[in-house]
Each structure stands twice: as C-alpha cells, then as structure tokens.
C-alpha positions in Angstrom: 103.0 110.1 167.4 101.9 106.6 166.5 99.2 105.3 163.7 96.6 103.3 163.3 96.3 101.1 160.5 92.5 98.9 159.6 93.2 95.7 157.4 90.0 95.5 154.9 90.2 91.8 153.6 87.6 92.1 150.6 88.5 92.3 147.0 86.0 91.7 143.7 88.5 89.4 142.0 92.1 88.0 143.2 95.1 89.4 141.3 97.3 86.6 140.1 100.2 88.4 142.0 98.7 88.9 145.1 100.0 87.5 148.3 97.9 89.7 150.6 95.3 88.2 152.9 91.7 88.6 151.4 88.5 86.9 150.5 86.2 87.6 147.3 83.2 86.6 149.6 81.4 89.7 150.8 79.1 87.6 152.9 81.0 88.7 156.2 82.0 92.4 155.0 79.0 93.8 157.4 80.1 91.4 160.6 84.0 92.3 159.9 83.4 96.1 160.3 81.8 95.2 163.8 84.4 93.1 164.6 87.0 95.9 163.7 84.8 98.4 165.9 84.9 95.7 168.6 88.8 95.6 168.3 89.1 99.0 169.1 87.7 98.6 172.3 89.7 95.9 173.1 92.7 97.1 172.4 92.3 101.0 172.2 95.2 100.9 175.1 98.0 99.2 173.2 99.5 102.6 172.4 99.3 103.8 175.2 96.6 106.0 177.5 98.4 109.5 176.3 98.0 108.3 172.5 97.2 110.6 169.6 97.0 109.1 166.3 99.2 110.9 163.6 97.9 108.4 160.9 95.5 106.3 160.0 95.2 103.9 157.4 93.0 101.8 155.2 94.8 98.8 154.0 93.8 95.5 152.3 92.5 94.0 150.1 90.6 96.7 148.9 88.9 99.2 151.1 87.5 101.4 148.4 84.6 98.6 148.8 83.1 99.8 152.2 80.2 101.6 151.9 79.4 105.1 153.2 77.9 103.5 156.3 80.6 101.4 157.0 83.4 103.6 156.6 81.3 106.2 158.9 81.0 103.3 161.7 85.0 103.1 161.4 85.7 106.5 162.1 82.9 107.2 164.6 84.6 103.9 166.7 88.5 105.8 165.8 87.3 108.8 167.3 85.2 107.7 170.3 88.3 105.8 171.6 91.2 107.8 170.3 92.7 111.2 170.0 93.3 112.2 166.5 95.8 114.9 165.4 93.5 117.7 163.8 96.3 117.1 160.8 96.6 113.6 160.9 96.8 112.0 157.6 94.1 109.3 156.6 94.9 107.4 153.6 92.5 105.1 151.3 93.6 102.4 149.2 91.2 102.5 146.5 90.6 100.3 143.1 89.7 102.8 139.8 87.0 100.9 139.1 85.5 101.8 142.7 86.3 105.3 141.9 82.8 106.9 140.9 82.1 110.5 141.0 79.1 109.1 143.4 81.5 107.5 145.8 84.5 110.0 145.5 81.8 112.4 146.7 80.9 110.1 149.6 84.9 110.0 150.4 85.5 114.0 149.9 83.0 114.2 152.6 84.7 111.9 155.0 87.8 112.6 157.1 89.8 110.3 153.9 92.6 113.2 153.0 94.7 111.1 150.8 94.1 108.2 148.0 96.4 105.3 147.4 95.2 104.1 144.0 96.6 100.8 142.6 96.6 101.3 139.0 99.5 98.7 138.5 99.6 99.9 134.6 97.9 101.8 131.7 98.8 98.8 129.4 95.6 96.9 128.8 97.5 93.4 128.3 99.3 93.6 131.5 96.0 94.5 133.3 94.6 91.1 132.2 97.6 89.4 132.5 97.4 90.7 136.2 93.7 90.0 136.3 93.2 93.3 137.7 89.5 94.3 137.2 89.6 97.6 135.8 90.6 98.9 132.3 93.9 101.0 131.3 91.1 103.9 130.7 90.0 103.4 133.8 93.2 104.0 135.7 93.6 107.5 133.9 90.0 108.5 134.7 89.6 107.6 138.4 93.0 109.7 139.2 91.1 112.4 137.0 87.9 112.1 138.8 89.7 112.0 142.3 91.7 115.2 141.6 88.3 117.0 140.2 86.7 115.8 143.7 89.1 117.8 145.8 91.7 115.1 146.5 95.3 116.7 146.1 96.9 114.2 148.0 96.6 111.1 146.0 99.8 108.1 145.2 99.2 105.6 142.6 100.7 102.2 142.6 102.7 100.9 139.5 104.0 97.0 138.8 107.4 96.8 136.5 109.1 93.5 135.9 106.1 92.4 134.0 107.2 90.2 131.3 107.2 92.1 128.2 109.4 92.3 124.7 111.1 95.6 125.7 111.1 98.6 128.3 108.9 100.4 126.1 105.5 99.6 127.8 107.1 100.6 131.4 108.6 103.8 129.9 104.5 104.6 128.6 103.4 103.4 132.0 105.8 105.9 133.7 105.0 108.9 130.9 101.2 107.8 132.0 101.6 108.7 135.1 103.7 111.8 135.6 100.9 113.1 133.1 98.6 112.4 135.9 100.8 115.0 138.3 100.1 113.1 141.1 102.6 113.6 143.9 103.4 110.4 145.2 104.1 107.2 143.3 104.7 103.7 144.8 106.7 101.5 142.2 107.2 97.5 143.0 109.0 94.8 141.5 106.4 92.1 140.2 107.4 89.2 142.8 106.3 85.6 142.1 105.3 84.1 145.7 104.5 80.6 145.8 100.5 80.8 146.9 99.7 83.1 144.1 98.4 82.0 140.8 101.5 83.3 139.3 103.5 81.2 141.3 101.4 78.0 141.2 101.8 78.9 137.0 105.5 79.4 137.1 105.6 75.8 139.1 103.9 74.2 136.2 106.1 76.2 133.3 103.0 78.3 132.3 104.6 81.6 133.3 108.2 82.8 132.8 109.3 86.3 134.7 111.7 88.0 133.3 115.4 87.6 133.9 116.6 89.8 136.8 119.0 92.0 134.1 115.5 93.1 132.5 114.0 93.9 135.6 117.2 95.5 137.4 117.3 98.0 134.2 113.7 98.9 135.1 114.2 99.7 138.1 117.4 101.8 136.6 115.0 103.3 134.3 112.2 104.6 137.1 115.3 106.4 139.1 116.3 107.8 136.1 112.6 109.2 134.8 111.8 109.5 138.6 114.5 112.3 139.1 113.8 114.2 135.6 110.2 114.6 136.4 110.9 116.2 139.8 110.3 113.1 142.5 112.4 112.3 145.5 113.2 108.4 146.2 112.9 108.5 149.7 112.3 105.3 150.0 113.0 102.4 147.5 109.7 101.5 146.1 108.5 105.1 147.1 108.9 108.4 145.2 107.1 111.8 146.0 107.3 115.7 145.2 109.5 117.2 147.4 107.0 117.6 151.0 104.9 114.5 150.4 106.0 111.5 152.0 103.4 109.0 153.1 103.7 110.2 156.8 102.2 106.5 157.5 104.9 104.8 155.3 107.6 107.3 156.8 106.6 106.2 160.3 107.0 102.5 159.7 110.3 102.6 158.1 111.5 104.8 161.2 110.0 102.3 163.9 107.3 104.4 165.1 104.5 102.4 166.8 101.1 101.7 165.2 98.1 99.4 165.9 96.9 97.1 163.4 93.3 95.8 163.5 91.2 93.1 161.7 92.6 89.8 160.1 96.6 89.5 159.5 97.2 93.2 160.5 100.7 93.4 162.2 100.8 95.7 165.6 104.0 97.4 166.8 104.3 99.1 170.3 108.3 99.4 170.5 109.0 96.3 172.1 106.8 93.4 170.7 105.1 93.1 167.3 101.8 91.2 167.2 100.3 89.7 164.3 96.8 88.6 164.0 95.2 85.6 163.0 94.8 85.6 158.9 91.2 84.2 158.7 88.5 86.5 158.6 85.4 83.8 159.9 87.6 83.0 163.0 88.6 86.4 163.1 84.9 87.8 163.6 84.1 84.8 166.0 86.4 85.5 168.3 86.5 89.0 168.3 82.7 89.3 168.4 81.5 86.4 170.7 84.5 85.5 172.8 85.6 89.4 173.3 89.2 88.1 172.3 91.7 89.4 169.5 93.2 86.0 167.9 96.9 86.8 167.5 100.1 86.0 168.3 102.8 87.7 170.1 106.3 88.2 169.1 108.9 89.7 171.9 111.9 91.4 170.5 114.9 90.6 171.6 117.7 93.9 171.3 119.3 91.9 168.3 115.7 91.4 167.1 115.2 95.6 167.0 118.7 95.7 165.7 118.2 93.6 162.5 115.1 95.4 162.0 116.6 98.7 162.4 118.9 97.5 159.5 116.3 96.1 157.1 114.0 99.5 157.2 117.0 102.2 157.6 118.7 100.9 154.8 115.5 100.9 152.3 115.4 104.6 152.8 117.0 107.8 152.1 117.8 108.9 155.5 120.2 105.5 155.5 121.3 103.5 158.8 122.5 105.6 161.9 125.4 103.5 162.8 125.5 105.4 166.3 122.3 104.8 166.9 122.6 101.3 165.8 125.6 101.1 168.6 124.0 103.4 171.4 120.7 102.6 171.7 120.3 99.2 169.9 123.9 97.7 171.3 125.4 96.5 167.6 129.1 98.3 167.0 128.9 97.2 163.0 132.3 98.7 162.2 134.0 97.3 165.0 132.4 93.5 163.7 132.6 94.1 160.3 134.7 96.7 159.3 135.9 95.0 156.1 132.4 94.5 154.8 131.5 98.2 155.3 134.6 98.9 153.4 133.8 96.6 150.5 130.3 98.2 150.2 132.0 101.2 149.8 134.7 100.5 147.6 131.9 98.2 144.8 129.9 101.6 145.2 127.2 99.7 146.6 127.0 102.3 149.7 128.3 105.6 150.9 129.1 106.1 154.6 129.1 109.7 155.9 129.6 111.2 159.3 128.1 107.6 160.8 125.3 107.2 158.5 125.3 104.1 156.0 123.3 104.5 152.7 122.7 102.5 149.9 123.8 104.1 146.3 121.5 103.5 143.5 123.5 100.5 142.6 123.3 99.1 145.7 119.5 99.5 145.7 119.8 96.7 143.2 120.6 94.5 146.2 119.1 95.9 149.1 117.8 92.4 150.1 121.3 90.7 149.9 123.2 93.6 151.4 120.5 93.3 154.8 120.6 89.6 154.8 125.2 89.9 154.7 124.4 92.2 157.6 122.2 90.5 159.1 124.5 87.5 159.0 127.5 89.3 160.6 125.8 91.4 163.4 126.3 88.5 165.6 125.9 89.1 169.3 124.7 92.8 170.8 127.8 94.4 172.5 127.2 95.0 175.8 125.2 98.0 177.2 126.9 98.3 180.0 
C-alpha cells in the first residue's frame, strides 16, 4: 500500500549541517498549511482511485512546530480525501525542545503513533557546534517524556563523524541512546554540503571534517554496538529491534508509490517522479491562488528504474535481487559485469546467494562507490522480448 509524505518547511534555527529546504520565518506557516490542504484536493488521485494509505509521514523542517489546530486541519483533509489503513504508521519528526508535556499530550490525542526525534548527540559541545536548539539534557528528557505520554514507537537520530579527538564521544552517544530503550535508531555520518554553514566554513578553512578512516571506524563501532544491544541493521543508516522497522522508510527502499506534499517534496507513482518547487511563497501562491502545484515531472526510463532499484536495494538487508533486476527491469548484471560481481565477492565487499547481491559490513562502507560502479556498468537494458 502507498504512503503520504508532508513536508513542513519551518525550523526555529538553521542547523549548520542541514541541506533540506526550510525557513526560519514562521510568517507563512498558517497559509502553507492551507496550501497543503489544497494540494490534497488537487492531487488526491495521484496514487489512483483505490489507494489506501499504509503510512503517513510528517517530515521537514520541523513538523513538531505545527500547532494542535494545524495538525487537526491536516488530518481532517487527509481522511477526507484518502482511505487510511486502520493500522497505518503515522510518523511525526520532532525536535526535543518542542516535546513539552503539553505538546506530547496533544500529539498523544492525535492520530500520530510514531515519533522520530532529532537528538543528533548527547554531547553539549557537539550540539552547539551543529547549532541545535536543544541541550544534551533535553535530548534525554524529551524521550522519557514521550515514553511517559504513551509513545512506544520512537526513533531517535544520531550523527557520527563529528570532529573529535577520539571515538569516546561517539561511544558515549550510542550508550546514552541504548539506555533509553527506544526501538529504532537512525544514525547518519556528518556530510558537508556546499550550501550549508559547515560547507561555507570548510571553504574558508574554518571547519575541518575528520578523515575518512575516522568516520569509517565510527561506522564500524556503530555496527558492533547495535548488534550487541539487539538491533538489526535493515538499511545502512537504520537499526531497529526485531520487527520495528520504519514502514515509511522500508516502503521507499522497496519502490512503493507515495505522494509528497509541500515545497521541495518528491512523489513517485511507479513510472515517474515529481519534485515540487522548493520555495515557500511561490508554492503557497501557486496552490492557493492559481490552483496549480509548481512541480517538475521526470518520466523514468527502464534504465532509470533499474538504477534506482540498484541504489535503494543495495542499502538494505534484503539486498538486490538480480532476477528481479533482469526479468522486471531489463538489466542482466551477471551477463554484463560478471568480473565485477566476482571482484565484489572475492574482496569481501558483497555476497551473492540465490541471485541476491548483498553488501557486507565492509561493503557498506563503500556503498556509494559500488552503486556508482554498477550504474556505469549497466549500459543498455537487455531486450524484454
């Protein structure tokens, strides 16, 4: 079943690593919520007339900045235009400083049944370095308050690869997260993007990211510690207790269609992708005044779909089914690149069992490189006749 994603493009302040679309000005927030409701009217048939939503995901930005009435307005519109599965996973991303007792009481009374909390670190200097709005103590307190409010389905975000004299801070961050007994962890390596504060500081020589081997060792520590504490790695950056995968994330990696609402949101219907303009005022004006969604559409060729499947499937524990790649998407990797597939296995970067290619822990460190190599080696799809 398909999913719905709503992009809430507002933040209290800009994190120095963030490359997502957002604004720190809240002046348009109410009208943007109105525009999201209207976009539902304009695009409710995108997923087909019989669509039943299995997941609803409020991302951002900072969706926890939505008021109770704004969240109610959005849910009312969603249920007016879509069937929603009785057991649908409904996730809201939240910052710890927003999760007061009163806010959690509001959320517990809403359809939200899963929280994704952006902790990033429990180390105060790293939070200040990243320009996070919360403190280390708020990181712990927010999760405990959410659990007290009845939220058992909680994911927390952590960032590794932050400049540090040793791995001790990262090890302490992981230990603090394990102590909270949350069922899901999303752990990302700090990536320096050109348009971010860190990117500009790096250009001027004022920010120096750690060397690759330092980051790689922290990833290895992450794999060791999550396994030791009973978490399964079901995707390169995502770990969960058995059976507690994010249904929203898992559907994306499996290529399940979804509708994305809001500025900068992406949508996918199985054959094409749509990318909405990343500009709040222009989005609001287009949707509310012209009844149009300002977006570009990319029609996917068979080769595009094969490359997307390679990229997403190799990140997961399920791996890349080479039979599916050949029979459904028209690319026969064993015939086109047998030497490279053998090389991946002999160097310990991947396994190939029953036609399924999976990256090893060593291979996950080089996932982007392996994927790029396979993109370049795919060439022209084999004939489907």
